[in-house]
Structure formats: structure tokens, C-alpha cells
C-alpha positions as CSV (number, residue, x, y, z in Angstrom):
1,M,0.0,0.0,0.0
2,E,1.2,3.5,-0.8
3,Y,0.2,6.8,0.8
4,N,1.8,9.9,-0.5
5,N,4.4,7.9,-2.4
6,Q,5.5,6.2,0.9
7,I,5.4,2.3,1.2
8,M,3.5,1.2,4.2
9,P,4.7,-1.8,6.3
10,F,1.1,-2.8,7.0
11,H,-1.8,-3.2,4.6
12,E,-5.4,-2.6,5.7
13,S,-6.1,-6.3,5.0
14,D,-3.6,-7.2,7.7
15,V,-6.0,-5.9,10.3
16,D,-9.0,-7.9,11.6
17,W,-11.4,-5.0,11.4
18,M,-14.4,-7.2,12.5
19,E,-12.7,-8.1,15.7
20,L,-11.7,-4.5,16.4
21,A,-15.2,-3.3,15.7
22,S,-16.5,-5.8,18.3
23,I,-14.6,-3.8,21.0
24,G,-15.3,-0.4,19.5
25,I,-12.4,0.4,17.1
26,S,-13.4,0.9,13.5
27,K,-11.5,1.7,10.3
28,D,-14.0,4.6,9.8
29,L,-13.1,6.1,13.1
30,L,-9.4,6.0,12.2
31,E,-10.1,7.5,8.8
32,M,-12.3,10.2,10.3
33,N,-9.6,11.1,12.8
34,G,-6.9,11.1,10.0
35,E,-5.0,8.4,11.8
36,L,-5.4,5.4,9.4
37,E,-2.2,6.3,7.4
38,T,-0.2,6.7,10.6
39,L,-1.4,3.4,11.9
40,M,-0.6,1.6,8.7
41,S,2.9,3.1,8.6
42,G,3.6,1.3,11.9
43,E,3.8,4.6,13.8
44,R,1.9,5.5,17.0
45,T,-1.3,7.5,16.3
46,N,-2.0,10.8,18.0
47,P,-4.3,10.5,21.0
48,I,-7.9,9.7,20.1
49,T,-11.0,9.1,22.3
50,L,-12.1,5.5,22.2
51,E,-15.4,4.1,23.4
52,L,-14.6,0.4,24.0
53,T,-16.5,-2.6,25.3
54,L,-14.0,-4.8,27.0
55,L,-15.2,-8.1,28.6
56,G,-18.7,-6.6,28.7
57,V,-17.6,-3.4,30.4
58,D,-18.0,-0.1,28.6
59,V,-14.8,2.0,28.8
60,T,-14.2,5.5,27.5
61,M,-10.5,6.5,27.3
62,D,-8.0,8.5,25.5
63,A,-5.3,6.4,23.9
64,T,-2.9,6.0,21.1
65,L,-2.8,3.0,18.8
66,Q,0.1,1.2,17.1
67,I,0.3,-1.9,15.0
68,I,2.9,-4.3,16.3
69,R,4.0,-7.5,14.6
70,K,3.9,-10.7,16.6
71,D,2.8,-13.9,14.7
72,N,0.1,-11.7,13.2
73,P,-0.1,-7.9,13.3
74,I,-2.1,-6.7,16.3
75,I,-3.1,-3.3,17.5
76,E,-1.7,-2.1,20.7
77,I,-3.8,0.3,22.7
78,I,-1.7,2.7,24.8
79,G,-3.9,4.5,27.4
80,I,-3.1,8.1,28.3
81,K,-3.0,8.9,32.0
82,P,-5.1,11.9,32.8
83,L,-3.3,15.0,34.0
84,S,-3.4,15.5,37.8
85,L,-5.4,18.5,38.9
86,N,-2.9,19.4,41.7
């Protein structure tokens, strides 16, 4: 896949979008936030607000995403710690 004449290390077909959608991460969300290209390049996205369902629990959090390659490419969710109000 090429974006702006740059070869991407991951292809959109490498990602199991149905599995991600089941927890609340969609390809459309990433496109809408302008982060799909960043994700496919293997880089960490800018912070985005995610509304996830994890083990039946609804969670809203700010996080960055990054694809890492294990046996198969997986998306790593890196939560952002809120700033202290001290």
C-alpha cells in the first residue's frame, strides 16, 4: 500500500477489522480522525478518544494506537494517563 508515495509496512487487509469493531475500534473512526495512514505506517497515532467494550464493560478512554507485529499484526492500545489536577 502507498500513501503519499510512501510504502506502508502494513496493509489494511492485515488488520482484523471485524474483531476490532467488536470492541469499538473501527476503520471509519481512524479515517475520520486522520490516523489510518499513521497506523498503517507502523507509527503510533495521535491521541484519540475510544469508546470500547472490554469483557462486557464499557470504557471511554483517550489512547494512542500502534500496530505491532507478533505472529500476526495486532493493534496495541496505549492508554493516556489523565493530568493531575494538583
